[in-house]
C-alpha positions in Angstrom: -16.5 -10.2 19.8 -13.8 -7.6 19.1 -14.1 -6.0 15.7 -11.5 -4.2 13.5 -13.1 -0.7 13.8 -12.9 -0.8 17.6 -9.3 -2.0 17.6 -8.2 0.5 15.0 -9.9 3.3 17.0 -8.2 2.2 20.2 -4.8 2.1 18.6 -5.3 5.6 17.1 -6.2 6.8 20.6 -2.9 5.3 21.8 -1.1 7.2 19.2 -2.8 10.6 19.5 -3.9 10.5 23.2 -6.7 12.7 22.1 -10.4 11.9 21.2 -10.7 14.9 18.9 -7.6 14.1 16.9 -8.6 10.4 16.7 -12.0 11.3 15.3 -10.4 13.6 12.7 -7.8 11.0 11.6 -10.5 8.3 11.3 -13.1 10.6 9.7 -15.7 9.8 12.3 -17.5 11.7 15.1 -16.1 12.1 18.6 -19.2 10.2 20.1 -18.3 7.3 17.7 -14.8 7.2 19.1 -16.1 7.2 22.7 -18.6 4.5 21.8 -16.1 2.3 20.3 -13.7 2.6 23.2 -16.6 1.9 25.6 -17.6 -1.2 23.6 -14.1 -2.5 23.8 -13.8 -1.9 27.5 -17.2 -3.6 28.1 -16.2 -6.6 26.1 -12.8 -6.9 27.9 -14.3 -6.1 31.3 -11.4 -3.7 32.1 -10.8 0.1 31.8 -8.4 0.8 29.0 -8.1 4.6 29.2 -8.9 7.4 31.6 -9.6 11.1 30.9 -8.8 13.5 33.7 -11.3 16.2 34.4 -10.3 19.5 32.6 -7.8 17.7 30.3 -8.3 16.8 26.6 -5.6 14.2 26.8 -6.5 10.5 27.5 -4.1 8.2 29.3 -3.7 4.5 29.2 -4.4 2.5 32.3 -2.0 -0.3 33.2 -4.4 -2.8 31.5 -4.6 -0.4 28.5 -0.8 -0.5 28.1 -0.9 -4.3 28.1 -3.8 -4.5 25.7 -2.0 -2.0 23.3 0.5 -4.7 22.4 -2.2 -7.3 22.1 -4.2 -5.1 19.9 -1.2 -4.5 17.6 -0.7 -8.2 17.2 -4.4 -8.8 16.7 -4.6 -6.3 13.9 -1.4 -7.6 12.3 -2.8 -11.1 12.3 -6.1 -9.9 10.8 -4.2 -8.1 8.1 -2.1 -11.2 7.4 -5.3 -13.3 7.2 -6.9 -10.9 4.8 -3.7 -10.9 2.7 -3.8 -14.7 2.6 -7.4 -14.7 1.4 -6.4 -12.3 -1.4 -3.2 -14.1 -2.0 -0.9 -12.9 -4.8 2.8 -12.8 -5.4 3.3 -9.4 -3.6 5.6 -9.2 -0.7 4.2 -7.6 2.5 6.4 -5.7 5.0 5.4 -4.0 8.2 7.9 -1.3 9.1 8.2 0.6 12.4 10.1 3.9 12.4 10.6 7.1 14.4 8.9 10.2 13.2 12.1 12.0 12.3 13.5 9.1 10.3 10.3 8.7 8.4 10.2 12.4 7.6 13.8 13.0 6.7 15.2 9.8 5.3 12.8 7.0 4.5 9.9 8.8 2.9 11.6 8.9 -0.5 12.7 5.3 -0.2 9.1 4.3 0.5 8.1 6.1 -2.6 10.7 4.5 -4.8 9.7 1.0 -3.5 5.9 1.4 -3.9 6.3 3.1 -7.3 8.4 0.3 -8.6 6.1 -2.3 -10.3 8.9 -4.8 -10.5 9.3 -5.2 -6.8 5.7 -6.2 -6.0 5.9 -5.0 -2.5 3.3 -3.7 -0.1 4.4 -1.5 2.9 2.6 -1.0 6.2 4.4 1.9 7.8 4.0 2.8 11.5 5.5 5.7 13.5 6.6 5.1 17.1 9.3 6.0 19.6 12.5 3.9 19.6 11.7 2.0 22.8 8.2 1.1 21.6 9.6 -0.4 18.4 11.6 -3.0 20.3 8.5 -4.2 22.0 6.4 -4.2 18.8 9.2 -6.2 17.0 9.6 -8.7 19.9 5.8 -9.3 19.7 5.8 -9.6 15.9 3.6 -6.5 15.5 6.1 -5.3 13.0 8.7 -7.1 10.8 11.4 -4.4 10.7 12.3 -1.4 12.8 14.6 1.6 12.6 15.7 3.2 15.9 18.3 5.5 17.5 18.8 3.5 20.6 20.6 0.1 20.8 18.7 -1.8 23.5 19.4 -5.5 24.3 16.6 -7.8 23.6 17.2 -11.6 23.5 15.5 -12.2 20.1 16.3 -9.0 18.4 19.3 -8.2 16.1 20.4 -4.5 16.0 22.6 -3.5 13.1 24.0 0.1 12.7 23.1 1.2 9.2 23.7 5.0 9.3 26.1 7.3 11.1 25.6 11.1 10.7 27.6 14.1 11.7 25.8 16.9 13.6 25.6 20.5 12.6 24.3 23.8 14.0 21.3 25.1 12.1 20.0 28.7 12.6 16.9 30.7 11.6 18.4 32.6 8.7 17.4 36.3 9.3 19.2 36.6 12.7 21.9 33.9 12.2 25.4 34.2 13.6 27.0 34.0 10.2 29.9 31.7 10.6 30.4 28.5 8.7 32.3 27.1 11.7 30.9 27.6 15.2 31.5 26.6 18.8 28.4 25.8 20.8 29.4 28.2 23.5 28.8 31.0 20.9 25.1 30.2 20.8 22.4 31.5 23.2 21.1 28.4 25.1 17.8 30.3 25.7 17.2 30.3 21.9 17.9 26.6 21.3 15.3 24.3 20.0 16.5 21.2 21.7 16.0 17.7 20.3 17.4 14.8 22.3 18.6 12.6 19.4 19.8 9.7 21.6 21.3 8.9 25.0 24.9 9.7 24.3 23.9 13.0 22.7 21.8 13.9 25.7 24.9 13.4 28.0 27.0 15.6 25.7 24.2 18.2 25.6 23.8 18.3 29.3 27.5 18.9 29.8 28.2 21.3 26.9 25.0 23.3 26.5 22.4 23.0 29.3 25.0 22.5 32.0 22.5 21.2 34.5 20.2 24.1 34.1 17.7 22.4 31.8 16.5 23.6 28.4 14.0 26.3 27.5 12.4 24.6 24.5 12.5 20.9 23.7 10.6 19.0 20.9 10.3 15.4 20.0 9.3 15.4 16.3 10.6 16.9 13.0 7.6 19.1 12.2 7.9 20.9 15.5 11.7 21.4 15.0 11.0 22.8 11.6 8.3 25.2 12.8 10.3 26.6 15.7 13.3 27.2 13.4 11.2 29.7 11.6 11.2 31.9 14.7 13.8 34.7 14.9 16.9 33.8 16.8 16.2 30.1 17.1 18.8 27.5 16.5 19.3 23.7 16.9 21.8 20.9 16.5 20.7 18.4 13.9 22.1 15.4 12.0 22.9 15.6 8.3 19.7 14.1 7.0 17.6 16.5 9.0 19.7 19.4 7.8 19.2 18.3 4.2 15.4 18.2 4.7 15.3 21.6 6.3 17.4 23.1 3.5 14.7 22.0 1.0 11.9 23.5 3.1 13.0 26.8 4.5 15.8 29.4 4.8 18.4 28.3 7.3 22.0 28.9 8.0 24.2 25.8 8.5 27.5 25.7 10.5 30.0 23.1 11.2 30.6 22.4 15.0 34.3 22.9 15.8 34.4 22.4 19.6 37.2 20.2 20.8 34.5 17.9 22.1 32.0 17.5 19.3 28.5 16.0 19.7 28.4 12.2 19.1 27.3 11.3 15.7 23.7 10.0 15.4 23.6 6.3 14.8 20.6 4.7 13.2 20.0 1.0 13.9 18.0 -1.5 11.9 16.3 -4.0 14.2 15.0 -7.4 13.2 13.5 -10.3 15.1 15.5 -13.5 14.8 12.3 -15.5 14.5 11.1 -14.3 11.2 9.1 -16.3 8.7 10.7 -17.2 5.3 8.3 -14.9 3.5 9.0 -12.0 5.8 12.7 -12.6 5.6 12.5 -12.4 1.8 10.6 -9.1 2.1 13.2 -7.7 4.5 16.0 -8.8 2.2 14.4 -7.0 -0.8 13.8 -3.8 1.3 17.4 -3.9 2.5 18.8 -4.1 -1.0 16.7 -1.1 -2.1 17.8 0.8 1.0 21.5 0.2 0.4 21.2 1.5 -3.1 19.2 4.5 -1.9 21.7 5.3 0.8 24.6 5.1 -1.7 22.9 7.6 -4.0 22.3 10.0 -1.2 25.8 9.7 0.2 24.5 8.3 3.5 26.6 5.4 4.8 27.4 3.7 8.1 30.9 5.2 7.9 31.6 8.9 8.6 29.9 11.2 6.1 32.3 13.7 4.5 32.0 17.3 5.5 31.5 18.4 2.0 28.2 16.5 1.6 26.2 19.7 2.1 28.2 21.3 -0.7 26.9 24.7 -1.7 24.5 24.6 1.2 27.1 25.1 3.9 26.4 28.6 5.3 23.3 30.5 4.3 20.5 28.6 2.6 17.8 30.8 1.2 15.3 28.7 -0.7 
């Protein structure tokens, strides 16, 4: 019979795609990770993952991809059962979010909610790509999701909750020191490219890469932050990411003044129409806290004002 440790190990492997990282994250040995995966495969009578010779990365088999969704639901149901056994008046909410949104916007909101004793709310926070979150939400593996892409699923409601202007950010020591810049003034070979969403990618392909591809592309906030410490590097980022970078490292921020500006990044909140009454209550409480939080930070669904960065426009040496 499947056990929780095997399932949790498999899901961590899905996330890290690496046995060593999985072992480190779960505080177990690598042989233990391999043993748990093997036990799960033997019980299911199907291979779930393959490891190519000479590569550290593990890959899901087609059956493994199918089972990943089942495993998420299985673990969620187990957690709900355990919560029922230890029933109290606390609200439980499973949130799925992208790495960048978690790192730059929601982390402080999570802190405020969990540190507020009057809310009685427990949060289970997961990090996934936007397209994965729709699948997890449709299969009730999560209750609430935050994504960049508006995809059409029959049972999912997508609501725009945040619209952010884009800025050019540069590594400070070698920055082209202009508070207003055109993208053509920037060296494409020094760009740290982050494809924020589909419309942005179209704009980027036409205005910056121009069919020649990019020299450096990343897909998570920590990598963006690290590469922006290297001399000459620059990136285009939305307001919330810029604010986070300002608090962490010296950067130079410039407004984009091209006639054709990059599309603003829209964040969508996604919810399954078929949500239980208890989960609906938890979502409602979270939404109320989120609206207040956005209001305090000056983040709204309408266009953010250009003066939101205030004194941080231009060079930021912190």
